[in-house]
MARBA-3410 file (N, C-alpha, C, O; in Angstrom, 1 decimal):
193
-8.9,-29.4,11.7,-9.7,-28.5,12.9,-8.4,-28.6,13.6,-7.5,-29.4,13.3 ~ -8.3,-27.9,14.4,-7.2,-28.5,15.6,-8.3,-28.6,17.3,-9.5,-28.4,17.7 ~ -7.1,-29.1,17.8,-7.8,-29.6,18.9,-8.2,-28.6,20.3,-8.9,-28.7,21.4 ~ -7.4,-27.5,19.6,-7.9,-26.1,20.6,-9.1,-25.6,20.3,-10.0,-26.3,20.7 ~ -9.4,-24.7,19.9,-10.4,-23.7,19.7,-9.1,-22.5,19.1,-7.9,-22.4,19.5
-9.9,-21.6,17.9,-8.8,-20.7,17.6,-10.2,-19.5,17.1,-11.4,-19.7,17.0 ~ -9.2,-17.8,16.9,-9.9,-16.8,17.3,-11.3,-16.8,16.5,-12.2,-16.1,16.9 ~ -11.4,-18.0,14.9,-12.8,-18.7,14.2,-13.4,-19.3,15.4,-14.2,-18.6,16.0 ~ -13.3,-20.0,15.6,-14.0,-21.6,15.9,-14.1,-22.0,16.9,-13.6,-21.2,17.7 ~ -14.7,-23.3,17.7,-14.5,-24.1,18.6,-13.6,-25.0,18.3,-13.4,-24.9,17.1
-12.5,-26.1,19.0,-11.5,-26.8,18.8,-12.1,-28.9,18.2,-11.4,-28.9,17.2 ~ -12.5,-29.8,18.1,-12.7,-30.5,17.8,-12.4,-30.7,19.3,-12.0,-31.8,19.2 ~ -12.4,-30.3,20.7,-12.3,-31.3,21.8,-13.3,-30.6,21.8,-14.0,-31.2,21.0 ~ -14.0,-29.5,22.2,-14.6,-28.8,22.9,-16.0,-28.9,22.3,-17.0,-28.7,23.0 ~ -15.9,-29.2,20.8,-16.9,-29.8,20.3,-17.4,-31.2,20.3,-18.6,-31.4,20.4
-16.4,-32.1,20.2,-16.7,-32.7,20.7,-17.5,-33.3,22.6,-18.4,-34.1,22.8 ~ -17.0,-32.7,23.2,-17.5,-32.7,24.7,-19.1,-31.8,24.5,-20.0,-32.0,25.3 ~ -19.0,-30.7,23.3,-20.6,-30.3,23.8,-21.4,-31.6,23.4,-22.1,-32.3,24.2 ~ -21.2,-31.8,22.0,-22.9,-32.7,21.2,-22.8,-34.3,22.1,-23.8,-34.9,22.3 ~ -21.2,-34.7,22.6,-21.6,-36.0,23.0,-22.4,-36.0,24.7,-22.8,-37.1,25.2
-22.4,-34.1,25.6,-23.0,-34.0,26.6,-24.4,-33.8,26.6,-25.1,-33.9,27.6 ~ -24.8,-33.3,25.2,-26.0,-33.2,24.7,-26.0,-34.9,24.1,-25.4,-35.5,24.9 ~ -26.2,-35.4,23.4,-27.2,-36.2,23.2,-27.4,-37.4,24.6,-28.3,-38.2,24.8 ~ -25.9,-37.2,25.4,-26.6,-37.8,26.3,-27.5,-37.9,27.4,-28.1,-38.8,27.9 ~ -27.5,-36.4,27.5,-28.6,-36.0,28.4,-29.5,-36.2,27.6,-29.9,-37.3,27.8
-30.0,-35.6,26.6,-31.3,-35.8,26.1,-31.3,-37.0,25.7,-32.4,-37.1,25.2 ~ -30.9,-37.9,25.6,-31.5,-39.9,24.7,-31.6,-40.4,26.5,-32.4,-41.2,26.7 ~ -30.7,-39.7,27.9,-31.3,-40.4,28.3,-32.4,-39.3,30.0,-32.6,-39.3,31.2 ~ -32.8,-38.6,28.9,-33.5,-37.4,30.4,-35.0,-38.4,28.8,-36.2,-38.7,29.1 ~ -34.7,-38.5,28.1,-35.8,-39.0,27.0,-36.6,-40.5,27.8,-37.8,-40.7,28.0
-35.2,-41.2,28.3,-35.5,-42.6,28.3,-35.5,-42.5,29.6,-36.2,-43.4,29.9 ~ -35.1,-42.0,30.6,-35.9,-42.0,32.1,-36.8,-41.6,32.3,-37.1,-41.7,33.5 ~ -38.0,-41.0,31.3,-39.3,-40.5,30.7,-39.9,-41.5,30.9,-40.8,-41.4,31.7 ~ -39.6,-42.6,30.1,-39.9,-43.9,29.0,-40.1,-44.4,30.2,-41.1,-44.2,30.8 ~ -38.5,-45.3,30.8,-38.4,-46.3,31.6,-39.4,-45.9,33.1,-39.4,-46.7,34.0
-40.0,-44.8,33.1,-40.6,-44.6,34.1,-42.6,-45.5,34.6,-43.1,-46.0,35.7 ~ -43.0,-45.4,33.4,-44.5,-46.8,32.7,-44.0,-47.4,33.1,-44.4,-47.7,34.3 ~ -42.7,-48.2,32.5,-42.9,-49.8,33.0,-43.0,-50.7,33.9,-42.4,-50.7,34.9 ~ -44.0,-51.7,33.5,-44.0,-52.8,35.3,-43.3,-53.0,35.3,-42.7,-53.2,34.2 ~ -42.9,-53.4,36.9,-41.2,-54.3,37.8,-41.9,-55.2,36.6,-42.9,-55.5,36.0
-40.2,-55.3,37.0,-39.8,-56.7,36.6,-38.0,-56.2,36.1,-37.5,-55.2,36.0 ~ -37.6,-57.6,36.0,-36.4,-57.7,35.4,-35.4,-56.8,34.8,-34.4,-56.4,35.3 ~ -36.0,-56.6,33.4,-35.8,-55.9,32.8,-35.8,-54.3,32.7,-35.1,-53.5,32.0 ~ -36.8,-54.1,33.6,-36.9,-52.4,33.9,-35.5,-52.3,34.7,-34.6,-51.6,34.1 ~ -34.9,-53.0,36.6,-33.6,-52.9,36.7,-32.9,-52.6,35.9,-32.5,-51.4,36.0
-32.4,-53.5,34.9,-31.7,-53.5,33.8,-31.2,-51.7,33.7,-30.2,-51.0,33.9 ~ -32.8,-51.5,33.0,-33.1,-50.0,32.5,-33.1,-49.0,33.1,-33.1,-47.9,32.6 ~ -33.1,-49.2,34.5,-32.8,-48.5,35.7,-31.3,-47.8,35.9,-31.0,-46.6,36.0 ~ -30.6,-49.2,35.8,-28.9,-49.2,36.5,-28.6,-48.9,34.4,-27.7,-48.1,33.9 ~ -29.1,-49.3,33.9,-28.3,-48.7,32.9,-28.2,-46.6,32.6,-27.3,-45.8,32.4
-29.9,-46.5,32.7,-30.0,-45.0,33.2,-29.3,-44.2,34.1,-29.2,-43.0,34.0 ~ -28.6,-45.0,35.2,-27.7,-44.4,36.0,-26.7,-44.6,35.8,-25.9,-43.8,36.2 ~ -26.0,-45.8,34.9,-24.5,-45.0,34.3,-24.7,-44.2,33.4,-24.1,-43.1,33.4 ~ -25.8,-44.3,32.0,-25.4,-43.0,31.7,-25.2,-41.4,32.0,-24.7,-40.4,31.5 ~ -25.9,-41.8,33.4,-26.2,-40.1,34.4,-24.8,-40.1,34.4,-24.1,-39.2,34.0
-24.4,-41.2,35.1,-22.5,-40.6,35.9,-21.7,-40.6,35.1,-20.6,-40.1,35.4 ~ -21.7,-41.4,33.2,-21.0,-40.9,33.1,-20.8,-39.3,31.7,-20.0,-38.8,31.0 ~ -22.5,-39.3,32.0,-22.6,-37.6,31.1,-21.6,-36.8,32.9,-20.9,-35.8,32.9 ~ -21.8,-37.4,33.8,-21.7,-36.3,35.3,-19.8,-36.2,34.8,-19.3,-35.1,34.8 ~ -19.0,-37.3,34.5,-18.2,-37.5,34.1,-17.9,-36.8,32.9,-17.3,-35.7,33.1
-18.1,-37.1,31.8,-17.7,-36.3,30.7,-17.9,-34.5,31.4,-17.1,-33.6,31.6 ~ -19.1,-34.7,31.6,-19.8,-32.8,31.9,-18.2,-32.2,33.1,-17.9,-31.1,33.6 ~ -17.7,-33.1,33.1,-16.2,-32.3,34.4,-15.2,-32.9,33.9,-14.3,-33.2,34.7 ~ -14.9,-33.4,32.3,-13.6,-33.1,32.2,-13.9,-32.1,31.2,-13.0,-31.3,30.9 ~ -15.6,-31.7,30.4,-15.6,-30.4,29.9,-15.6,-28.9,30.2,-15.3,-27.9,29.6
-15.9,-29.2,31.6,-15.0,-28.2,32.2,-13.7,-27.8,32.6,-13.1,-26.8,32.6 ~ -13.5,-29.0,33.0,-11.3,-29.1,33.3,-10.4,-28.0,31.0,-10.1,-27.0,30.5 ~ -10.6,-29.3,30.8,-11.1,-28.2,29.3,-11.2,-26.5,29.5,-10.3,-25.8,29.9 ~ -12.6,-26.3,29.0,-12.9,-25.4,28.7,-12.4,-24.5,29.5,-12.2,-23.4,28.9 ~ -11.9,-24.7,31.1,-10.8,-24.2,31.4,-9.1,-24.1,31.2,-8.5,-23.5,32.1
-8.7,-24.5,30.5,-7.6,-24.5,29.8,-8.0,-24.1,28.3,-7.1,-23.4,27.7 ~ -8.9,-24.4,27.6,-9.1,-23.1,26.1,-9.5,-22.8,25.8,-10.7,-23.1,26.0 ~ -9.3,-21.8,25.2,-9.4,-19.9,25.2,-10.4,-20.4,24.3,-10.0,-21.1,23.3 ~ -11.8,-20.1,24.4,-13.3,-19.5,23.8,-12.7,-18.4,22.5,-12.1,-17.4,22.5 ~ -13.3,-19.2,21.6,-13.2,-17.7,20.5,-14.3,-17.2,20.8,-15.4,-17.5,21.2
-13.5,-15.8,20.4,-15.0,-14.5,21.3,-16.1,-14.4,20.2,-16.1,-14.9,19.1 ~ -17.0,-13.7,20.7,-18.1,-13.5,20.6,-18.1,-12.7,19.6,-17.4,-11.7,19.5 ~ -19.3,-13.4,18.7,-19.9,-12.7,17.0,-20.5,-11.8,17.1,-21.3,-11.4,18.0 ~ -20.0,-11.2,16.2,-21.1,-9.8,16.4,-22.8,-9.8,16.5,-23.8,-10.3,16.0 ~ -22.6,-8.8,17.7,-24.4,-9.5,18.1,-24.7,-8.0,19.3,-24.0,-7.3,20.0
-25.8,-8.1,19.1,-26.5,-6.5,20.6,-25.9,-7.5,21.7,-25.6,-8.7,22.0 ~ -25.9,-6.2,21.9,-25.3,-6.6,24.0,-26.3,-7.2,24.5,-26.0,-8.1,25.3 ~ -27.4,-7.1,24.2,-28.4,-8.4,24.7,-28.0,-9.8,24.2,-27.7,-10.8,24.9 ~ -28.1,-9.6,23.2,-28.0,-11.4,22.7,-26.9,-11.5,23.1,-26.8,-12.8,23.2 ~ -25.7,-11.0,23.6,-24.4,-11.7,23.9,-24.7,-12.1,25.4,-24.7,-13.3,25.8
-25.0,-10.9,26.1,-25.4,-11.2,27.6,-26.5,-12.9,27.4,-26.1,-14.0,27.8 ~ -27.6,-12.6,26.9,-28.3,-13.7,26.9,-27.6,-15.4,26.8,-27.6,-16.4,27.5 ~ -27.3,-14.9,25.9,-26.3,-16.2,25.4,-25.1,-16.9,25.8,-24.5,-17.8,25.3 ~ -24.6,-16.0,27.3,-24.0,-15.9,27.9,-24.9,-16.8,29.8,-24.5,-17.7,30.5 ~ -26.4,-15.9,29.7,-26.9,-16.3,30.7,-27.6,-17.8,30.5,-27.6,-18.6,31.4
-28.3,-18.1,29.0,-28.8,-19.4,28.7,-26.8,-20.8,29.4,-26.9,-21.7,30.2 ~ -25.8,-20.2,28.7,-24.2,-21.4,29.1,-24.7,-21.3,30.6,-25.1,-22.2,31.3 ~ -24.5,-19.8,31.0,-24.8,-20.2,32.6,-25.6,-21.7,33.5,-25.0,-22.5,34.2 ~ -27.2,-21.8,33.0,-28.0,-22.2,33.1,-27.9,-23.8,33.0,-28.4,-24.7,33.8 ~ -27.3,-24.1,31.9,-27.2,-25.1,30.7,-25.6,-25.8,32.0,-25.8,-26.6,33.0
-24.8,-25.4,31.8,-23.7,-25.9,33.1,-24.9,-26.6,34.3,-25.4,-27.7,34.6 ~ -24.9,-25.4,34.8,-25.4,-25.1,35.9,-26.7,-26.5,36.1,-26.2,-27.5,36.6 ~ -27.6,-26.5,35.7,-29.1,-27.7,34.7,-28.3,-29.2,34.4,-28.6,-30.3,34.9 ~ -26.9,-29.0,33.3,-25.9,-30.9,33.3,-25.3,-30.7,34.6,-25.2,-31.9,35.0 ~ -24.8,-29.7,35.7,-24.4,-30.5,36.9,-25.5,-31.5,37.6,-25.4,-32.7,38.1
-26.8,-30.3,37.6,-27.2,-31.0,38.8,-28.2,-31.8,38.4,-28.8,-32.4,39.2 ~ -28.4,-31.9,37.3,-29.4,-33.5,36.9,-29.1,-34.5,37.2,-30.0,-35.3,37.2 ~ -27.1,-34.9,37.5,-27.1,-36.5,37.6,-26.5,-36.5,38.8,-26.1,-37.5,39.2 ~ -26.3,-35.4,39.4,-26.3,-35.0,40.8,-27.4,-35.2,41.6,-27.4,-35.8,42.7 ~ -28.6,-34.6,40.9,-29.9,-34.7,41.5,-30.7,-36.5,41.8,-31.6,-36.7,42.6
-30.4,-37.4,41.2,-30.1,-38.1,40.1,-29.6,-39.2,41.3,-30.4,-40.0,41.8 ~ -28.5,-39.3,41.7,-27.4,-39.4,42.0,-28.7,-39.2,43.9,-29.8,-39.8,44.3 ~ -28.2,-38.6,44.3,-29.1,-38.3,45.7,-30.2,-39.0,45.8,-30.4,-39.7,46.8 ~ -31.4,-38.9,44.5,-32.9,-39.3,44.4,-32.6,-41.3,45.0,-33.0,-42.1,45.9 ~ -31.9,-41.4,44.1,-31.2,-43.4,44.5,-30.4,-43.4,45.7,-30.6,-44.3,46.5
-29.6,-42.5,45.9,-29.2,-43.0,47.5,-30.2,-42.4,48.4,-29.6,-42.7,49.4 ~ -31.0,-41.8,48.8,-32.3,-41.6,49.8,-33.7,-43.1,49.7,-34.5,-43.5,50.5 ~ -33.5,-43.5,48.5,-34.2,-44.3,47.8,-33.3,-45.6,48.3,-34.1,-46.6,48.4 ~ -32.1,-45.9,48.7,-31.6,-46.4,49.2,-31.0,-47.8,49.0,-30.5,-48.8,49.6 ~ -31.3,-46.9,46.9,-30.3,-48.5,46.1,-29.3,-48.3,46.1,-29.1,-47.3,46.9
-27.9,-48.8,45.5,-26.9,-49.4,45.2,-26.9,-48.3,43.8,-27.9,-47.9,43.2 ~ -25.2,-48.0,43.9,-25.3,-47.5,42.7,-23.7,-47.9,42.2,-22.6,-47.9,42.8 ~ -24.2,-48.3,41.0,-22.9,-49.2,40.1,-22.9,-48.5,39.1,-24.0,-48.1,38.6 ~ -21.5,-48.2,38.5,-21.3,-47.6,37.0,-21.2,-49.4,36.3,-20.6,-50.5,36.5 ~ -21.7,-49.0,35.7,-22.1,-50.2,34.2,-21.4,-51.7,35.2,-20.6,-52.6,34.6
-21.9,-51.8,36.8,-21.7,-53.2,37.0,-20.1,-53.1,37.1,-19.4,-54.1,37.1 ~ -19.7,-52.1,37.2,-18.1,-51.9,36.9,-17.4,-51.7,39.1,-16.8,-52.3,40.0 ~ -18.1,-50.9,38.9,-17.3,-50.6,40.5,-19.0,-49.8,40.8,-19.8,-49.9,39.9 ~ -19.5,-49.2,42.2,-20.2,-49.2,43.6,-19.5,-47.9,43.5,-18.4,-47.7,43.2 ~ -20.7,-47.0,43.9,-20.6,-45.8,43.7,-21.2,-45.1,45.4,-22.2,-45.6,45.9
-20.1,-43.9,46.2,-21.1,-44.2,47.6,-22.3,-43.3,47.6,-22.0,-42.2,47.0 ~ -23.7,-43.4,48.1,-24.3,-42.7,48.4,-23.9,-41.1,49.0,-23.2,-40.8,49.9 ~ -24.7,-40.6,48.3,-24.5,-38.8,48.6,-25.6,-39.0,49.9,-24.7,-38.8,50.8 ~ -26.5,-39.2,50.5,-27.4,-39.4,51.6,-27.4,-40.5,52.3,-26.5,-41.4,52.0 ~ -28.3,-40.9,53.4,-28.3,-42.0,54.3,-29.9,-42.1,53.9,-30.6,-41.1,53.8
-30.7,-43.6,53.6,-31.8,-43.9,53.1,-33.0,-42.7,53.9,-33.1,-42.7,55.1 ~ -33.7,-42.0,53.1,-34.9,-41.6,53.7,-36.5,-41.8,52.5,-37.2,-41.0,51.8 ~ -36.4,-43.1,52.9,-38.2,-42.9,52.6,-38.9,-41.5,52.2,-39.3,-41.2,51.0 ~ -39.0,-40.8,53.3,-40.0,-39.9,53.3,-39.4,-38.7,52.3,-40.2,-38.3,51.5 ~ -38.3,-38.1,52.3,-37.1,-37.4,50.8,-37.3,-38.3,50.0,-37.5,-37.5,49.1
-37.4,-39.7,49.5,-37.3,-40.2,47.8,-38.0,-39.5,47.4,-37.5,-38.5,46.8 ~ -39.6,-39.8,47.5,-40.5,-38.4,46.5,-39.6,-37.6,46.4,-38.7,-38.0,45.6 ~ -39.4,-36.2,46.9,-39.6,-35.3,46.6,-38.0,-35.2,45.7,-37.8,-34.3,44.9 ~ -36.9,-36.3,46.1,-35.3,-36.0,45.8,-36.1,-36.3,44.4,-35.6,-35.5,43.6 ~ -37.2,-37.3,43.7,-37.5,-38.0,42.2,-38.0,-36.5,41.3,-37.6,-36.2,40.1
-38.7,-36.0,42.0,-40.3,-34.6,41.9,-38.5,-33.7,41.1,-38.3,-33.4,39.9 ~ -37.6,-33.5,41.9,-36.7,-32.5,42.1,-35.8,-32.7,40.6,-35.4,-31.9,39.8 ~ -35.5,-34.1,40.6,-34.0,-34.3,39.0,-35.7,-34.6,38.2,-36.0,-33.5,37.8 ~ -36.3,-35.2,38.0,-37.5,-34.7,36.8,-37.4,-33.1,36.3,-36.8,-32.4,35.5 ~ -38.5,-32.8,37.3,-37.9,-31.4,36.6,-37.3,-30.6,36.5,-37.8,-29.6,36.0
-35.8,-30.7,37.0,-35.2,-30.5,36.7,-34.4,-30.8,35.1,-33.6,-30.2,34.5 ~ -34.9,-31.6,34.9,-34.7,-32.5,33.3,-35.7,-32.1,32.1,-35.6,-32.7,31.0 ~ -37.1,-30.4,32.5,-38.0,-30.1,32.5,-37.7,-28.8,31.8,-38.0,-28.2,30.7 ~ -36.8,-28.5,33.0,-36.5,-27.0,33.1,-35.1,-26.5,32.0,-34.9,-25.4,31.4 ~ -34.3,-27.7,32.1,-33.0,-28.0,31.5,-33.8,-27.7,29.5,-33.7,-27.0,28.6
-34.6,-29.0,30.1,-35.4,-28.5,27.8,-35.8,-27.1,27.8,-35.7,-26.5,26.7 ~ -36.1,-26.4,28.8,-36.6,-25.1,28.4,-35.2,-24.3,28.4,-35.0,-24.0,27.2 ~ -34.6,-24.1,28.9,-33.4,-23.7,28.3,-32.4,-24.4,27.4,-31.3,-23.8,27.2 ~ -32.6,-25.4,26.9,-32.0,-26.3,25.9,-33.0,-25.2,24.5,-32.3,-24.7,23.6 ~ -34.4,-25.1,24.4,-35.2,-24.9,23.6,-34.5,-23.4,22.8,-34.4,-22.9,21.7
-34.1,-22.9,24.2,-34.0,-21.6,23.9,-32.4,-21.4,22.9,-32.2,-21.1,21.8 ~ -31.4,-21.8,24.0,-30.3,-21.9,22.7,-30.3,-22.7,21.5,-29.6,-22.4,20.5 ~ -31.3,-24.0,21.4,-31.2,-23.9,19.8,-31.4,-23.6,18.8,-30.8,-23.8,17.7 ~ -32.9,-22.9,19.4,-34.4,-21.8,19.1,-32.7,-20.6,18.4,-32.4,-20.2,17.3 ~ -32.2,-20.5,19.4,-31.6,-19.0,19.4,-30.1,-18.9,17.6,-29.9,-18.3,16.5
-29.3,-19.9,18.7,-28.5,-21.0,17.7,-29.3,-21.0,15.5,-28.5,-20.6,14.6 ~ -30.9,-21.6,15.3,-30.9,-21.7,14.3,-31.1,-19.8,14.0,-30.5,-19.2,13.2 ~ -32.0,-19.4,14.9,-31.9,-18.5,14.4,-30.5,-17.5,14.1,-31.2,-16.4,14.1 ~ -29.7,-17.2,14.0,-28.3,-16.8,13.7,-28.0,-17.6,12.7,-27.6,-16.9,11.8 ~ -28.1,-18.7,12.4,-28.1,-19.9,11.5,-29.1,-19.7,9.8,-28.8,-19.8,8.6
-30.2,-19.5,10.6,-31.1,-19.4,9.1,-30.8,-17.6,8.8,-30.4,-17.0,7.8 ~ -31.4,-16.9,10.4,-31.7,-15.1,9.6,-30.3,-14.5,9.0,-30.0,-14.0,7.9 ~ -29.3,-14.8,10.3,-28.3,-14.0,10.7,-27.3,-14.2,9.7,-26.8,-13.2,9.2 ~ -26.9,-15.8,9.4,-25.8,-16.3,8.9,-25.4,-15.6,9.0,-25.2,-14.6,8.3 ~ -24.6,-16.1,10.9,-23.2,-15.6,11.2,-23.2,-17.0,11.5,-24.1,-17.8,11.5
-21.4,-17.1,11.7,-20.8,-17.8,12.6,-21.7,-18.9,14.1,-21.4,-20.0,14.6 ~ -22.3,-18.4,14.2,-22.5,-18.5,15.5,-22.6,-20.2,15.4,-21.6,-20.9,15.6 ~ -23.6,-20.7,15.2,-24.0,-22.0,15.1,-23.0,-23.2,14.7,-22.6,-24.1,15.3 ~ -22.6,-22.5,13.0,-21.6,-22.7,12.3,-19.9,-23.4,13.6,-19.2,-24.4,13.6 ~ -19.8,-22.2,14.2,-18.4,-23.0,15.1,-18.5,-23.6,16.2,-17.8,-24.0,17.1
-19.4,-23.7,15.9,-20.1,-25.8,17.1,-20.5,-26.9,16.5,-20.8,-27.9,17.3 ~ -20.6,-27.0,15.1,-21.0,-28.1,14.0,-20.3,-29.2,14.4,-20.4,-29.3,15.6 ~ -19.5,-30.3,13.9,-18.8,-30.9,14.0,-18.0,-30.6,13.0,-16.9,-30.2,13.1 ~ -18.7,-30.9,12.0,-18.4,-30.8,10.2,-18.6,-29.4,9.5,-18.7,-29.2,8.3 ~ -18.7,-28.2,10.7,-19.1,-27.2,10.2,-17.7,-26.5,9.8,-16.5,-26.5,10.2
-18.7,-25.7,8.3,-17.2,-25.0,7.7,-17.8,-23.3,8.0,-18.8,-22.9,7.5 ~ -17.0,-22.7,8.6,-16.8,-21.2,9.2,-16.8,-20.4,8.0,-16.1,-20.7,7.1 ~ -17.9,-18.8,7.6,-17.8,-18.8,6.9,-16.8,-17.2,7.0,-16.9,-16.3,7.8 ~ -16.0,-17.2,6.0,-15.1,-15.6,6.1,-15.4,-14.0,6.7,-16.5,-13.7,6.2 ~ -15.3,-13.7,7.1,-15.1,-12.6,8.2,-16.2,-11.7,6.8,-17.2,-11.1,7.1
-15.9,-11.7,5.7,-16.2,-10.8,4.3,-17.7,-10.9,4.6,-18.6,-10.1,5.1 ~ -17.8,-12.4,4.0,-18.9,-13.2,3.9,-20.6,-12.9,4.9,-21.8,-12.9,4.8 ~ -19.5,-12.7,6.0,-21.1,-12.8,8.0,-21.0,-11.0,8.1,-21.6,-10.6,9.0 ~ -20.2,-9.7,6.8,-19.9,-8.5,7.7,-21.4,-7.7,6.4,-21.8,-7.9,5.2 ~ -21.9,-7.0,7.6,-23.3,-6.4,7.6,-24.6,-7.4,7.9,-25.5,-7.3,7.1
-24.5,-8.2,8.8,-25.5,-8.3,8.5,-26.4,-8.1,10.2,-27.5,-8.4,10.5 ~ -25.5,-7.6,10.8,-26.3,-7.2,12.3,-28.0,-5.6,12.1,-28.1,-4.5,11.4 ~ -28.6,-6.1,12.7,-29.7,-5.4,12.1,-29.4,-3.6,12.1,-30.3,-2.8,11.7
END
């Protein structure tokens, strides 16, 4: 498999960024929802610190993913009705927006709450805003609701990929699977309604 994308499928670098960012966002989001119910303790402080470090890592990986995406060409869209291609592109724009906004909103929440922000205890990052107790509750709610909105778009994204894989039997999902093999053009012809 090539590092760069070709006319049939995404390259291994694009696949790596796709799956690592997806797993990082989902895992860290679920972790974030679970940790809020923990009783105050040193363990909770350490878990919050790890949550923040993973969020910053996802943000950095996402920036690298966008840079790679600008460098790497995308494979052409699979044949599909125009509305499906539009919906897919719109979902990707929304996903990119939420993936960027989620860690930034967490960073902002951390800033207005007045907490230091470290990346795996190696270095501190600057605050995005001054401490503001009145804004902290709203910033936390925005951070949490962005995760729920991301999940909604993600459910549509995954659902569409599975629909293409199971019912349409085309290469939409196979092109992004880490070890998937793309079917030949002949085996997918005539699948459109």
